[in-house]
C-alpha positions as CSV (number, residue, x, y, z in Angstrom):
1,M,27.3,34.7,-17.0
2,P,28.6,37.3,-19.4
3,A,31.4,38.2,-16.9
4,A,32.4,34.6,-16.6
5,E,32.5,34.2,-20.4
6,L,34.6,37.4,-20.7
7,A,37.0,36.2,-18.0
8,R,37.2,32.8,-19.7
9,S,38.0,34.4,-23.0
10,M,40.9,36.3,-21.4
11,L,42.4,33.2,-19.9
12,I,44.4,30.5,-21.6
13,S,43.5,26.9,-21.0
14,R,45.8,24.6,-18.9
15,G,46.8,22.7,-22.0
16,T,48.6,25.6,-23.5
17,W,49.7,27.2,-20.2
18,L,53.5,27.3,-20.8
19,A,53.3,28.3,-24.5
20,G,50.9,31.1,-23.6
21,H,53.2,32.5,-20.9
22,C,56.2,32.5,-23.3
23,L,54.1,34.1,-26.0
24,L,52.7,36.8,-23.8
25,A,56.1,37.6,-22.3
26,V,57.6,38.0,-25.8
27,L,54.7,40.2,-26.9
28,A,55.0,42.3,-23.7
29,L,58.7,42.8,-24.3
30,A,58.1,43.7,-27.9
31,V,55.5,46.2,-26.9
32,V,57.9,47.7,-24.3
33,T,60.6,47.9,-26.9
34,L,58.2,49.5,-29.4
35,S,56.9,51.9,-26.9
36,T,60.4,52.9,-25.9
37,S,61.3,53.6,-29.5
38,L,58.1,55.6,-30.2
39,F,58.1,57.8,-27.1
40,R,61.9,58.2,-26.6
41,P,62.3,61.2,-28.8
42,H,59.5,63.0,-27.0
43,Q,60.8,62.1,-23.6
44,A,57.2,61.4,-22.4
45,F,58.1,59.7,-19.2
46,T,54.6,59.7,-17.7
47,T,52.8,58.4,-20.8
48,T,55.4,55.7,-21.3
49,A,55.1,54.6,-17.6
50,L,51.3,54.3,-17.9
51,L,51.7,52.3,-21.1
52,Y,54.2,50.0,-19.4
53,L,51.7,49.6,-16.5
54,I,48.9,48.6,-19.0
55,I,51.3,46.1,-20.4
56,V,52.1,44.6,-17.0
57,V,48.3,44.5,-16.2
58,V,47.5,42.7,-19.4
59,L,50.3,40.2,-18.9
60,S,49.2,39.6,-15.3
61,L,45.7,38.7,-16.6
62,N,47.3,35.5,-17.7
63,G,47.9,34.6,-14.1
64,S,51.7,34.5,-14.2
65,F,53.3,36.8,-11.6
66,L,56.9,35.8,-12.7
67,S,56.4,36.9,-16.3
68,A,54.8,40.2,-15.1
69,A,57.7,40.8,-12.6
70,I,60.3,40.3,-15.3
71,V,58.5,42.6,-17.7
72,S,58.1,45.1,-14.8
73,L,61.9,45.1,-14.2
74,I,62.6,45.6,-17.9
75,A,60.1,48.4,-18.1
76,V,61.7,50.2,-15.1
77,F,65.2,49.8,-16.5
78,C,63.9,51.2,-19.9
79,L,62.4,54.2,-18.1
80,E,65.6,54.8,-16.3
81,Y,67.8,54.3,-19.3
82,F,65.9,56.1,-22.0
83,F,63.6,58.6,-20.2
84,N,65.1,59.6,-16.9
85,P,68.0,62.1,-17.0
86,P,70.8,61.5,-17.2
87,L,69.8,59.5,-20.3
88,Y,71.4,56.2,-21.3
89,T,72.6,55.4,-17.7
90,L,71.3,52.9,-15.3
91,G,70.7,53.7,-11.6
92,L,67.9,53.6,-9.1
93,E,68.9,56.6,-7.0
94,D,65.6,58.5,-7.7
95,P,62.8,57.4,-5.3
96,L,60.3,57.7,-8.2
97,E,62.1,54.8,-9.9
98,A,61.6,52.6,-6.8
99,I,58.0,53.7,-6.5
100,A,57.4,52.8,-10.2
101,L,59.0,49.4,-9.7
102,L,56.9,48.8,-6.6
103,A,53.8,50.0,-8.4
104,F,54.4,47.6,-11.3
105,L,55.1,44.7,-9.1
106,T,52.2,45.4,-6.7
107,T,49.8,45.7,-9.7
108,A,51.1,42.5,-11.2
109,L,50.7,40.7,-7.9
110,V,47.2,42.0,-7.2
111,V,46.0,41.3,-10.7
112,T,47.5,37.9,-10.7
113,R,45.9,36.9,-7.5
114,L,42.5,38.3,-8.7
115,V,42.8,36.3,-11.9
116,S,43.7,33.2,-10.0
117,K,40.7,33.5,-7.7
118,M,38.5,34.3,-10.7
119,R,39.8,31.2,-12.5
120,I,39.0,29.0,-9.4
121,S,35.5,30.6,-9.2
122,L,35.0,30.0,-12.9
123,Q,36.0,26.4,-12.6
124,D,33.6,25.9,-9.6
125,L,30.9,27.7,-11.6
126,Q,31.5,25.4,-14.6
127,A,31.4,22.3,-12.4
128,S,28.2,23.5,-10.8
129,I,26.6,24.2,-14.2
130,V,27.6,20.8,-15.4
131,E,26.2,19.1,-12.3
132,R,23.0,21.0,-12.5
133,T,22.7,20.3,-16.2
134,R,23.1,16.6,-15.5
135,A,20.6,16.7,-12.7
136,E,18.1,18.4,-14.9
137,E,18.7,15.9,-17.7
138,A,18.2,13.0,-15.2
139,A,15.0,14.6,-13.9
140,Q,13.7,15.1,-17.4
141,R,14.5,11.4,-18.2
142,Q,12.8,10.3,-15.0
143,A,9.8,12.4,-15.8
144,A,9.7,11.0,-19.3
145,L,9.7,7.5,-17.8
146,L,6.9,8.3,-15.4
147,D,4.9,9.6,-18.3
148,L,5.2,6.1,-19.9
149,T,3.3,4.4,-17.1
150,H,-0.5,4.2,-17.1
151,D,-0.6,4.6,-13.4
152,T,-1.2,8.1,-12.0
153,V,1.9,9.5,-10.4
154,F,2.0,12.9,-8.8
155,V,4.1,14.7,-6.2
156,R,2.8,17.1,-3.5
157,D,4.6,19.3,-1.0
158,P,3.9,19.2,2.8
159,H,1.0,21.6,2.2
160,D,-0.7,19.2,-0.2
161,V,0.1,21.4,-3.3
162,V,0.8,19.4,-6.5
163,T,4.3,20.0,-7.8
164,F,4.4,17.2,-10.4
165,W,1.7,15.5,-12.4
166,N,2.3,12.8,-15.0
167,R,0.5,11.8,-18.1
168,G,-1.3,9.0,-16.3
169,G,-2.9,11.5,-14.0
170,Q,-4.4,13.3,-17.0
171,E,-5.6,10.0,-18.5
172,L,-7.3,8.9,-15.3
173,Y,-8.7,12.2,-13.9
174,G,-8.9,14.5,-16.9
175,W,-6.7,17.4,-15.7
176,S,-3.5,18.3,-17.5
177,A,-0.3,18.9,-15.7
178,Q,-0.6,22.7,-16.3
179,E,-4.1,22.6,-14.6
180,A,-3.1,20.2,-11.7
181,V,0.3,21.7,-10.7
182,G,-0.2,24.3,-8.0
183,S,-3.6,23.1,-6.9
184,L,-4.4,21.3,-3.6
185,A,-4.3,17.6,-4.5
186,H,-7.1,16.2,-2.5
187,E,-9.4,19.2,-2.9
188,L,-9.0,18.9,-6.6
189,L,-9.8,15.1,-6.5
190,K,-12.4,15.4,-3.7
191,T,-10.8,12.4,-2.1
192,E,-12.8,10.2,0.2
193,F,-10.4,8.6,2.8
194,P,-11.0,5.2,4.4
195,A,-9.9,6.6,7.8
196,P,-9.6,10.1,9.3
197,R,-7.0,12.2,7.3
198,D,-5.0,13.0,10.5
199,Q,-4.6,9.3,11.2
200,I,-3.3,8.6,7.7
201,T,-0.9,11.6,7.9
202,D,0.4,10.4,11.3
203,E,1.1,6.9,9.8
204,L,2.8,8.4,6.8
205,D,5.0,10.6,9.0
206,R,5.8,7.7,11.4
207,T,6.6,5.0,8.8
208,G,7.4,7.0,5.7
209,R,4.7,5.2,3.7
210,W,0.9,4.5,3.5
211,E,-1.2,2.2,1.3
212,G,-5.0,2.0,1.0
213,E,-8.0,2.5,-1.2
214,L,-9.3,6.0,-2.0
215,T,-12.3,7.2,-3.8
216,N,-11.6,10.2,-6.1
217,A,-13.6,12.4,-8.4
218,K,-12.7,12.9,-12.1
219,R,-12.9,16.1,-13.9
220,D,-16.4,15.1,-15.3
221,G,-17.6,14.4,-11.7
222,S,-17.6,10.6,-12.0
223,K,-16.1,8.6,-9.1
224,V,-13.1,6.3,-9.4
225,I,-11.7,3.9,-6.8
226,V,-7.9,3.7,-6.7
227,A,-5.3,1.6,-4.9
228,S,-3.1,4.4,-3.5
229,R,0.5,4.2,-2.3
230,W,2.3,7.1,-0.6
231,S,6.0,7.5,-0.1
232,L,7.4,10.4,2.0
233,Q,10.7,12.2,1.1
234,R,12.5,14.0,3.9
235,D,15.2,16.7,3.9
236,S,18.6,16.4,5.6
237,Q,17.1,17.5,8.9
238,G,14.4,14.7,8.6
239,L,11.6,17.1,8.0
240,P,8.9,16.2,5.4
241,L,9.9,17.5,1.9
242,A,7.5,15.9,-0.5
243,T,5.1,13.0,-0.9
244,L,5.1,10.7,-4.0
245,E,1.6,9.3,-4.6
246,T,0.9,6.5,-7.0
247,N,-2.7,5.6,-7.8
248,N,-3.9,2.6,-9.8
249,D,-7.6,2.4,-11.0
250,I,-9.3,-0.6,-9.4
251,T,-12.9,0.5,-10.0
252,S,-13.7,-2.4,-12.3
253,R,-12.1,-4.9,-9.9
254,K,-14.0,-3.5,-6.9
255,L,-17.3,-3.6,-8.8
256,A,-16.6,-7.2,-9.8
257,Q,-15.7,-8.1,-6.2
258,D,-19.0,-6.6,-5.0
259,A,-20.9,-8.5,-7.6
260,L,-19.1,-11.7,-6.5
261,V,-20.0,-11.1,-2.9
262,R,-23.7,-10.6,-3.9
263,A,-23.6,-13.7,-6.0
264,Q,-22.1,-15.7,-3.1
265,A,-24.8,-14.4,-0.8
266,E,-27.4,-15.5,-3.3
267,L,-25.8,-18.9,-3.7
268,T,-25.6,-19.3,0.1
269,H,-29.3,-18.5,0.3
270,V,-30.2,-21.0,-2.4
271,A,-28.1,-23.7,-0.8
272,R,-29.8,-22.9,2.6
273,V,-33.3,-23.2,1.1
274,T,-32.3,-26.4,-0.8
275,T,-31.0,-27.9,2.4
276,L,-34.1,-27.0,4.4
277,G,-36.2,-28.4,1.6
278,E,-34.5,-31.8,2.1
279,L,-35.4,-31.4,5.8
280,A,-39.1,-30.9,5.1
281,A,-40.2,-34.2,6.7
282,S,-38.0,-33.7,9.7
283,I,-39.3,-30.1,10.2
284,A,-42.9,-31.3,9.9
285,H,-42.1,-34.0,12.5
286,E,-40.4,-31.4,14.8
287,V,-43.4,-29.1,14.6
288,N,-46.0,-31.8,14.7
289,Q,-44.7,-33.3,17.9
290,P,-45.3,-30.2,20.1
291,L,-48.6,-29.5,18.3
292,S,-49.8,-33.1,19.1
293,A,-48.7,-32.7,22.6
294,I,-50.5,-29.4,22.9
295,V,-53.7,-30.9,21.7
296,A,-53.4,-33.9,24.1
297,D,-52.5,-31.7,27.0
298,A,-55.4,-29.3,26.3
299,N,-57.9,-32.2,26.2
300,A,-56.4,-33.5,29.5
301,G,-56.7,-30.1,31.1
302,L,-60.3,-29.8,30.1
303,N,-61.0,-33.2,31.5
304,W,-59.3,-32.3,34.8
305,L,-61.5,-29.2,35.0
306,A,-64.6,-31.1,34.2
307,L,-64.3,-33.3,37.4
308,E,-66.4,-32.6,40.5
309,P,-64.6,-31.0,42.2
310,P,-62.1,-29.9,39.4
311,N,-58.5,-31.2,39.8
312,L,-56.8,-27.8,39.5
313,V,-53.3,-29.1,40.3
314,R,-53.4,-31.6,37.4
315,A,-55.1,-29.0,35.1
316,R,-52.3,-26.5,36.0
317,E,-49.6,-29.1,35.1
318,A,-51.4,-29.7,31.7
319,F,-51.5,-26.0,30.9
320,Q,-47.8,-25.6,31.9
321,T,-46.9,-28.4,29.5
322,I,-49.0,-26.7,26.8
323,A,-46.9,-23.5,27.3
324,K,-43.7,-25.5,27.2
325,D,-44.6,-27.3,24.0
326,S,-45.8,-24.1,22.4
327,N,-42.4,-22.4,23.1
328,R,-40.7,-25.5,21.6
329,A,-42.7,-25.3,18.4
330,G,-42.1,-21.5,18.2
331,Q,-38.4,-22.0,18.6
332,V,-38.3,-24.6,15.8
333,L,-40.2,-22.2,13.5
334,T,-38.0,-19.3,14.5
335,R,-34.8,-21.2,13.6
336,I,-36.3,-22.2,10.3
337,R,-37.4,-18.7,9.5
338,A,-34.0,-17.3,10.4
339,M,-32.2,-19.9,8.2
340,L,-34.5,-19.0,5.3
341,S,-33.8,-15.3,5.6
342,R,-31.7,-13.5,3.0
343,A,-30.5,-11.0,5.5
344,S,-27.0,-11.2,6.7
345,H,-26.5,-11.3,10.5
346,P,-23.8,-9.5,12.4
347,H,-21.0,-11.6,13.9
348,E,-21.5,-12.3,17.5
349,V,-20.0,-14.6,20.2
350,C,-21.2,-18.1,19.3
351,D,-20.6,-21.3,21.3
352,L,-20.1,-24.1,18.7
353,C,-21.4,-26.5,21.4
354,G,-24.7,-24.5,21.4
355,V,-24.8,-24.6,17.6
356,I,-24.6,-28.4,17.7
357,R,-27.3,-28.6,20.3
358,N,-29.6,-26.4,18.1
359,V,-29.0,-28.3,14.9
360,I,-29.2,-32.0,16.0
361,P,-32.9,-31.8,16.9
362,L,-33.6,-30.7,13.3
363,V,-32.2,-33.9,11.9
364,Q,-32.9,-36.3,14.8
365,S,-36.1,-37.7,13.3
366,Q,-34.4,-38.2,9.9
367,F,-31.6,-40.1,11.6
368,A,-34.0,-42.2,13.6
369,L,-36.0,-43.0,10.5
370,H,-32.9,-44.7,9.1
371,S,-31.8,-46.3,12.4
372,I,-28.7,-44.1,12.6
373,R,-27.2,-43.4,16.0
374,V,-26.1,-39.9,16.6
375,Q,-23.6,-39.1,19.4
376,S,-22.2,-35.8,20.4
377,F,-19.0,-35.1,22.3
378,L,-18.9,-31.4,23.4
379,A,-16.2,-29.5,25.3
380,A,-17.1,-29.0,28.9
381,D,-16.1,-25.3,28.9
382,G,-17.6,-24.7,25.4
383,A,-15.9,-23.7,22.1
384,R,-16.6,-20.0,21.6
385,V,-16.0,-18.2,18.3
386,S,-17.0,-15.0,16.7
387,G,-19.4,-15.5,13.8
388,D,-22.8,-15.6,12.2
389,R,-24.7,-18.2,14.2
390,I,-27.2,-18.9,11.4
391,E,-24.5,-19.5,8.8
392,L,-22.6,-21.8,11.2
393,E,-25.7,-23.8,11.8
394,Q,-26.2,-24.0,8.0
395,V,-22.7,-25.5,7.7
396,L,-23.2,-28.1,10.4
397,L,-26.7,-28.9,9.1
398,N,-25.2,-29.6,5.6
399,L,-22.4,-31.8,7.0
400,L,-24.9,-33.8,9.1
401,L,-27.2,-34.4,6.0
402,N,-24.2,-35.5,4.0
403,A,-23.3,-37.9,6.8
404,L,-26.9,-39.2,6.8
405,D,-26.8,-39.8,3.0
406,A,-23.4,-41.6,3.3
407,T,-24.5,-43.8,6.3
408,K,-28.1,-44.9,5.5
409,E,-27.0,-47.4,2.8
410,V,-24.6,-49.4,5.0
411,P,-25.5,-52.3,7.3
412,T,-27.6,-51.3,10.3
413,E,-24.9,-52.2,12.9
414,R,-22.5,-49.7,11.2
415,R,-24.9,-46.8,11.1
416,R,-23.5,-44.2,13.5
417,V,-22.5,-40.6,13.3
418,S,-20.6,-38.6,15.9
419,V,-20.3,-34.8,16.3
420,S,-17.6,-33.3,18.4
421,A,-16.5,-29.8,19.4
422,R,-13.3,-29.0,21.2
423,V,-10.7,-26.2,21.5
424,Q,-7.1,-26.8,20.3
425,R,-4.6,-24.6,22.0
426,G,-1.0,-24.2,20.8
427,G,1.4,-21.3,20.9
428,N,-0.2,-17.9,20.6
429,E,-3.3,-19.2,18.8
430,S,-6.2,-21.3,19.7
431,R,-8.9,-22.7,17.4
432,A,-12.3,-24.3,17.9
433,V,-12.7,-27.5,15.9
434,V,-15.9,-29.2,15.0
435,E,-15.8,-32.8,13.5
436,V,-18.6,-34.7,11.9
437,Q,-17.6,-38.4,11.6
438,D,-19.6,-41.0,9.8
439,S,-19.2,-44.7,9.1
440,G,-20.7,-44.6,5.7
441,V,-19.6,-45.5,2.2
442,G,-16.8,-43.0,2.1
443,F,-15.3,-41.4,-1.0
444,P,-13.1,-42.6,-3.7
445,E,-9.6,-41.0,-3.5
446,A,-10.2,-39.2,-6.8
447,D,-13.4,-37.6,-5.4
448,L,-11.6,-36.1,-2.4
449,A,-9.7,-33.7,-4.5
450,R,-12.9,-32.3,-6.1
451,I,-15.4,-32.7,-3.3
452,F,-15.5,-28.9,-2.5
453,E,-15.8,-27.8,-6.1
454,A,-19.0,-26.0,-7.0
455,F,-21.6,-28.1,-8.8
456,Y,-19.6,-31.3,-8.2
457,T,-21.7,-34.0,-6.5
458,T,-21.8,-37.8,-6.0
459,K,-25.4,-37.8,-4.9
460,P,-28.1,-38.6,-7.5
461,G,-30.1,-35.4,-8.0
462,G,-27.7,-33.3,-5.9
463,L,-26.9,-29.7,-6.9
464,G,-23.2,-29.9,-5.7
465,M,-23.5,-26.6,-3.9
466,G,-23.6,-27.6,-0.2
467,L,-19.9,-28.2,0.5
468,S,-18.7,-25.4,-1.8
469,V,-21.0,-22.9,0.0
470,S,-20.0,-24.3,3.4
471,R,-16.3,-23.9,2.7
472,S,-16.9,-20.3,1.6
473,I,-18.8,-19.5,4.8
474,I,-16.1,-21.0,7.0
475,E,-13.4,-19.1,5.0
476,R,-15.3,-15.9,5.4
477,H,-15.2,-16.5,9.1
478,G,-11.4,-16.8,9.0
479,G,-11.2,-20.6,9.2
480,G,-10.9,-23.7,7.1
481,L,-13.0,-26.8,6.1
482,W,-11.5,-30.1,5.1
483,V,-12.3,-33.8,4.8
484,T,-10.2,-36.9,5.6
485,A,-10.9,-40.6,5.0
486,N,-11.4,-42.7,8.1
487,A,-9.1,-45.7,8.8
488,D,-12.0,-48.2,8.7
489,Y,-15.2,-46.8,7.2
490,G,-16.6,-43.5,6.1
491,A,-15.1,-40.0,6.3
492,T,-14.7,-37.1,8.7
493,F,-15.5,-33.5,7.8
494,S,-13.9,-30.9,10.0
495,F,-13.9,-27.2,10.2
496,A,-11.8,-24.9,12.5
497,L,-12.3,-21.3,13.5
498,P,-10.3,-18.9,15.6
499,A,-11.3,-19.5,19.2
500,L,-12.2,-16.8,21.7
501,P,-10.7,-16.8,25.1
């Protein structure tokens, strides 16, 4: 840089190029004239020639070969006229005079070319300095903008070393930029990845981006959950150069979501218990029937054994009936116990036709008590879905009890409820649809818009949770629950789930 400044100080700007040449040429001629008048009495040819050469070099530093050449010719003629015998005559017969002229011209040419190249190099250097300065200023402005955001933004190289750390990183994690830069990012943060690190890196390298949730450790050791976005920067050859990672603290939101899930689970359980409470009479009837049959068959078996000779065939039939009725009672109790359970059940392959067959016996006596006919229309090849069988039974049970309440007040000849299950196929998607259609009192149009709201009910003493919980269950299964008014009487509740092949 000092050499460039020195060269720049010796050069004249383009704006004064012509004036500078003229001025230097005049000064050079004046120095030649002065030198001639000073050294002429001493006849110092060599000293004067060296002085003339210095003048030519200085003039050439301006980058003008023409001016240097003119001054060189004048200097040679002055040497010939004033210093080389015979004095005061002009002639170039002496080879030294030609050599002097050639030396002056060669020096002028070489110096001029060097100065021209130096000027070009200096201009390139100045342009590079200006460009780098602008780039640094732009980078500083961008870094200042990144410091304004509350999100954590940091950059790491292909070896996971932090090269940039904004103020948001210090606010979230506790490490300053000086402490974080140079460290291994995910060792510093003790990152817990949602998938194997190699799998995430492969996706980043393949697509240039990755998004997901990470668990990091702060400086004080506490955990924080972040929504993380990675963007990959590549060089001109397409090789990974750096990764920009932006992290947003979602710890509070995740805790709230977990609390909501727990609350929904509790609400689902309460709704389930409430629904089964309404079924107490039907449950008692379902259990009492096989128990009464067991007692009757046991007495019959004893009577068959008491005969002389004992009728073993009829006794065996009675005991087989006892075993069958016992299994039936056990199945009823098992279903009730499962529905009362708080535990969540893993999703499994469920046939909605089988769900309907399991639930209808639970409400059959209730429907019979109110003279309501129940019909089922089931797909011949089944309607298979992936889901929690107990929760799906809870939904269907709730829809059937609503149909019961809506139908028991209408004239007897209209009291009917139908349940159907079918598979709708279209395009690349298939869905299993269950419909519960009643011929009851129906709903006012104003109620249809709010019927799935929590704690909204049209039944006296109702809690208003059944339909809300049922919709949340179906939506968790990836489906939907809706209601439509029938053309004549009543309403139809339907839910649809993705069907399995």
